[in-house]
C-alpha positions as CSV (number, residue, x, y, z in Angstrom):
1,M,51.7,68.1,90.4
2,A,51.1,70.6,93.2
3,Q,49.6,73.3,91.1
4,T,47.1,73.7,88.2
5,L,48.6,75.3,85.2
6,V,46.4,76.2,82.2
7,S,46.3,78.1,79.0
8,L,42.7,78.6,77.8
9,M,42.6,80.8,74.8
10,V,39.1,81.5,73.3
11,H,38.0,83.5,70.3
12,V,34.5,84.9,71.1
13,V,32.1,86.5,68.7
14,F,28.7,88.1,69.4
15,S,26.5,90.8,67.9
16,T,24.3,93.6,69.1
17,K,20.6,92.8,69.5
18,N,19.2,92.2,66.0
19,R,22.6,93.3,64.6
20,Q,21.7,96.9,65.1
21,P,24.6,99.3,64.2
22,M,25.1,100.6,67.8
23,I,28.8,100.4,68.3
24,T,30.1,103.8,67.3
25,P,33.8,104.6,66.7
26,E,33.6,107.1,69.6
27,I,32.5,104.4,72.1
28,E,34.7,101.6,70.9
29,P,37.9,102.4,72.9
30,E,36.0,102.8,76.1
31,L,33.9,99.6,75.4
32,Y,37.0,97.6,74.9
33,A,38.6,99.0,78.0
34,Y,35.4,98.2,80.0
35,L,35.4,94.6,78.6
36,D,39.1,94.2,79.5
37,G,38.4,95.4,83.1
38,T,35.5,93.1,83.5
39,A,37.7,90.2,82.3
40,K,40.4,91.1,84.7
41,N,37.9,91.1,87.6
42,L,37.2,87.5,86.6
43,E,40.9,86.5,86.6
44,S,40.8,86.5,82.7
45,R,42.4,88.7,80.2
46,C,41.2,90.3,77.0
47,L,44.2,90.1,74.6
48,A,42.4,91.6,71.6
49,A,39.1,93.3,70.8
50,G,37.7,94.5,67.6
51,G,34.6,94.5,65.4
52,T,32.2,96.7,63.6
53,E,29.1,98.7,64.4
54,N,27.1,95.5,65.0
55,H,29.4,92.8,66.4
56,L,32.6,92.1,68.4
57,H,35.4,89.7,68.4
58,L,37.4,89.1,71.5
59,L,40.5,87.0,72.1
60,L,40.2,85.9,75.8
61,S,42.7,84.2,78.0
62,Q,40.2,82.5,80.2
63,S,40.7,81.9,83.9
64,K,41.0,78.3,85.1
65,T,38.4,79.1,87.8
66,V,35.7,80.7,85.7
67,A,33.3,79.0,83.3
68,L,33.1,80.5,79.9
69,S,29.3,80.9,80.2
70,H,29.8,82.9,83.4
71,L,32.6,85.0,81.9
72,M,30.4,85.8,78.8
73,E,27.4,86.6,81.0
74,E,29.3,89.1,83.0
75,L,31.0,90.7,80.0
76,K,27.8,91.1,78.1
77,K,25.6,92.1,81.1
78,G,28.0,94.6,82.5
79,S,28.9,96.2,79.2
80,S,25.3,96.5,78.2
81,K,24.4,98.3,81.4
82,W,27.5,100.5,81.2
83,I,27.0,101.6,77.6
84,K,23.4,102.6,78.3
85,T,24.8,105.2,80.7
86,K,27.1,106.8,78.1
87,A,24.5,108.7,75.9
88,T,20.8,108.7,75.1
89,I,21.6,107.1,71.7
90,F,22.5,103.9,73.6
91,R,19.4,103.7,75.8
92,N,18.1,100.8,73.8
93,F,21.5,99.0,73.5
94,G,21.6,95.3,74.0
95,W,23.6,92.2,73.0
96,Q,22.2,89.2,71.1
97,D,21.4,86.2,73.1
98,G,24.2,83.7,72.9
99,Y,27.7,83.9,71.3
100,G,30.1,81.9,69.3
101,A,33.2,80.6,71.1
102,F,36.2,78.8,69.5
103,T,39.3,77.5,71.2
104,I,42.6,78.4,69.7
105,G,46.2,77.3,70.3
106,E,49.1,79.6,71.2
107,S,50.4,79.3,67.6
108,Q,47.2,80.9,66.4
109,V,47.3,84.0,68.7
110,E,49.1,86.4,66.4
111,A,47.1,85.5,63.3
112,L,43.9,85.9,65.3
113,K,45.0,89.3,66.6
114,L,45.5,90.4,63.0
115,Y,42.1,88.9,62.0
116,I,40.4,90.9,64.8
117,A,42.3,94.1,64.0
118,G,41.1,93.8,60.3
119,Q,37.4,93.6,61.0
120,K,36.3,96.9,59.6
121,E,38.2,96.3,56.3
122,R,36.9,92.7,56.1
123,H,33.3,93.7,56.6
124,K,33.4,96.0,53.6
125,K,32.9,92.8,51.6
126,L,31.4,90.4,54.1
127,T,28.4,90.5,56.4
128,F,28.5,89.4,60.0
129,E,26.1,86.6,59.1
130,Q,28.5,85.3,56.4
131,E,31.5,85.6,58.7
132,L,29.8,83.7,61.6
133,V,28.7,80.8,59.3
134,T,32.2,80.6,58.0
135,L,33.6,80.4,61.5
136,L,31.1,77.8,62.6
137,N,32.0,75.7,59.5
138,K,35.7,76.2,60.0
139,Y,35.5,74.9,63.6
140,H,33.0,72.2,62.8
141,V,30.3,73.6,65.1
142,S,26.8,72.2,64.4
143,Y,24.0,74.7,64.3
144,D,20.3,75.0,63.4
145,E,19.7,77.8,61.0
146,R,16.3,78.4,62.4
147,Y,17.8,79.6,65.7
148,L,21.0,81.2,64.5
149,W,19.7,84.7,64.0
150,I,17.3,85.0,66.9
């Protein structure tokens, strides 16, 4: 085959530093647009974004030429620097170290978009910590509880 054809769909989850409630409704649309622009600069696409005041979920169509670790580093680093310029209330903004990432198939895209869109409603009953552990278990990701919330 003379070309490389790929579909790399990834559900990514990460929180603010110490899960501080720093993502305000006013900044969300701009933050999501910023993340989408950063993804596009890395030949990737952000197909869905949503979350609450302390964490985000992204559905990314990852470039075939960019490692997920690099994509996430650029998304988090760039958005953290950017958000700090938006208002003094964001001067101490930061993302947690690390992230959760789960591959999904094309048949799961629409359901995941709905899941991401329903974050605010879901988190009226469920904490971020509970949700993350549920996702890790669903995708059979091993983790050490001692380091999960650092």
